[in-house]
N, C-alpha and C positions, 0 to 999 in steps of 0.2 A: 503492500499500499503507499502510496507518495504521503510525502509530508505535507502540511498545509502550505508549508513555505513555498515548496515548489509548485505548487499549484497556483500560489498567488503571482510567483516568477512567469508563471505560463498566461496568466491573466492579465498581467500588468504587460507583456510582450504584446499580446494579442492587441491590446486595447491601443498599441501604437500603430497599427496598420491601418492604412485608410479604408481598406476595404472589408474591416470587421464587421459585419452587420448585428451583431449582439451586444446590448448594454452591460454594466456591470453586474444587476442584480441577475440577470439572464445567466452569464457564464458563472456566478458564484453558484448558484443554484446547480448547474449542470455539473459543477467540480464536486460539490457538496463542502462549500466551506460558507462561511457568514460573510456578508458583507462589510459590517462594523470590523470583522478578523483582517478583511483586505485591507482597510484604511489603515489602520494600525500597523498593520505591516508595511504600508506603503509609507508610514510617518516616519518609521524606525528608518529607511532607507539609507539616511545620513550615516547614522549609526554603525550601519552594515559598513558601509564604505570605509569609514574609519578603522572598522574592527579589517576589514579585510586589507588596509593598508599596513597595520602592525602587524597582523599574520604574514604579511610578505617580507617586511622588516626582520622580523624574528626569524622568518625561513632562512633569509641570507645569513644571519649569524650561525644557525643550526647548518647550515650547508656548509661554511668554510669549517666549523668545528667537524663533522662527519667525515669531511674528505681530508680534517689535519695529516698532514706527512703519508698521505696516499692510503691510509687503511680505514675502510668504512667501519661505522661505528653503531651502537643502537643508543637508544635514549639516554641510560644512565652515563655511558662513556660520553657523550655529548654533553649532557650535564657538568660532568666534572670537569671536560675540556672547558667550556663555557666558566666555571670559579677559578680558573687558574688563569684567565685571562689577567691583563692589567691596563684599566681597573677588571675586578670580576663581573661578570655577567650572571645574575643569578636568574634562571627562570626553571621554572615549576616542573618536575619531569613528566606530569600527564600533560602538561601543555605542550612540551616536546614531543613527546607522541600524539598527540593529536595533529599537530602542524606537520609532524612527517605522514603520519597518514593521509593529511589532504592533499600534501603536494606528491603522492607516493613516493616517499623517499623509504626504502626499506634497508632493516639491518641484514649482514650476513647470519644465516643460521646454522649453529652448530650442529653437525652433521658427525654421523658415527665413521670412525676410520676404518673404510675396506681394506687398507692396508697390513694393520695390527695383526690379522690373522698369518700374516706371512712371519710373524716376529715369532712365533712359538717355541718355547726355551726348551734347549738341548738336555737332557735330562743326566744329572753327572752325582756323583755320591756325596758332593757337599753341599747342604745347604745351611743357612743362619738363620734363628730363632726369630719371630717376629717382636721385636722389641717394640716399635711404634704402635701397634695395634688400632691404628686409624687415630689415636691421638698425637694428629699432626701439630696442633699449635699449643698444647698445654705446658710445653718444657720451655717456651721462649724462642728468642732469634738465635741462629747459628747453633741450635741444637738438634734438630730434624732436618736431613740435608736429604732430598730424594732425589732419585736418578733413575734416567731410564734411555733407551734408545731408540728412534722413531724413523721409518721409512719414509723419504722424500722422494715424491715421485716426478720426474722431468723428463719430457723428450721421449718417451718411452723407455726409460731406465730408472735408475734408483739411486741416492748417495744416501748417507744416515748419518743423522745429530743425535750427537749424546750431549746430554745437559745434566746440571746439577741445581738444583732449584731448594730455597730455603724454604719451608713448610710455613713458617711463621710472617715473614715479610712477603714471601712470594717472588722475591729476588732469582733472578737466574744468576748464581755464583760464576760459572764456568760453562762452556759449549765449544764443543769442536764436531765439526762437520767433514765427514769423511766419504771419498770414494769407495773405501773397501769396509767390510764388516771385521775385518780384522781386528781382536783385542786392543790393540796399541793404541787406538784413538779413545777409547774407554777410558784407559788408563792416563792417558796425557790428560783427560778432563779433571782425574783428580789432581794430578802434578800441578794443571793451573790453577785450581780451585785453591789448593794449600799456597802455592807460589801467590796469590792474590789476596786471601783472607784468612790466611793461618795463624794471623794476632787475634783474631777475634773468635777463632775455633775454643770449644772447652773440652776438658780432657773425657767429657760424658758425650761429645758430640756422636751422634749416627748419622751412618750414611743410608740409606734403605733404598732395596730395589727389588725387581721381581727374583727368579729364578732363572735367567737368561743365562745362556754359556760364558757371559763375558764376565756375570758377577760370581759366577761358581768357579772360574779361575782360579789355577794357584795364584799367577800373577797379580791378578784383583785383590785376591785375600791379601798377599804379602805388601802391596803398596798400601792398604789400609792401616795394615799392622805396622809398618814403617810411621806413618803419618799421626799415628795415633788415635784413629778414628774408629769406633765401633758399627760391626756390620748387622745388618738387619734386610731380612726377607720378606717379602710379602708370600701369603699361602699360595700353593701352587695353583695358578688359573683365575686366582681372584684380583681383578683389575682396580675394586676399590677398596684395597690397603695398599696402595697405591694413587689413589684417585686424583689430587692435585697436580701432581705429574702427568697424569693422562689428560687431564683437561687441560693444561696448559697446552700441550703437543693439538689439542683438536683447536683450541681458538687461534693456535698459531696457522694451521693449514688452512682455516677459514677465511685467515686477514691478508695471507701472503698471495701473490700472484706470478706464479714461475709459466704463464702462457709465452710462448716465445724462446725462452731461454733453450739452447742447443747444447750448452757449455757447463761444466761444475763449476767454472770462475764467477759464471753470470747468474748461478745458484746462490753462490757462497756471498756474493755481493749484497743480493737480498736478503738473505738470512741476519747478515753482521747488519743491515740497517733495523731490519725488525727487531734483531735482541737490544740495540741500543734504543729504539722506539719504546719497547715493550717495560726497561727496567727505568726509564727516564720520564716517561710521557703517556703512558699508556696505563690512565687510572683506573684504581678496584673500588668498586665499593665498599667491601669486606675492609680495605685498609684506610678507612678514614677519608674516602674519596681522593686518595694520593697514589701516586705511582709506586711502584716498589722502592726504588732507592730514597724517594723522599720519606716513605713511610717508615724507611730504618733508621733515617738520620731521626725523625720524628719521636721515635720511641727511644732514642737513645739517647735524646739531648733534652727530650719534653717541650720543644717548641714546634707548635705548629705553623706550616710555612703560607698556609694561607692567610689573606686579610679577614675572613670569615672568623667570628669569637669564637664558634664552635663548630666541630666536623660533623653535625648535627644532620638528621632526615632532610630531603627535600622537598616533601609532600606529606 
């Protein structure tokens, strides 16, 4: 059923035509609306014009935030991008969603990764206990580090991404992209992480993974021991035991665009740029509307970086 406003619009358009044989009362009766309602709608035309102009101006702001650094965003990410402007722009999330729908601006939808089934773990005799038990944020920053390998498809082939994610701050502390699934690039991820962040690690810091062959290898076990890191593993075949890391890969693949990439070096440039964007400017609702690096500084200094008094809700 058409809205009354739509019917009023049709009546108004028809009345502007010189060859229209019907009067207002007849047209309102045919449309099933009241003549007084039509006149009220007509008197509010100026307000509608002002609202339309405001919506268009707001949409221009939303569009810039949506496309910032080339990565499409949903309403919450747009809200967080806007409050990071100088000066900040505070726009209600419901309003952002309404305007996005009005102008057919859609956010990427997280899809199930069809390549994950290619990464079935190779059974070995070594497994470590699940020390995390899905309590990803209970111990604070730099205490639970999640790691995994993901397949990155491009040009009919694959490359492979190894990452280490701080479960508390959601920072990517280290990553390595490789053309091969050999164990060494996973080991190098640990080395890189210790080199960059070793000073902030604790004696009880846990590195948690699935039971893939990289993490059950003797080389990986030894490098954790040498780095004074504790090893933890998900239960076999249970992705929820490493859910934040799995979610990270899903969002990354939704946002990067590897179309047209024919060489590994091209993929690496795109991954490098997205990783920098993710840590420094991809704001997350659960991180007080900050990017992971910002959030880490916030919780370690107590200084909230935005001019808003409180990192409270947007709606």
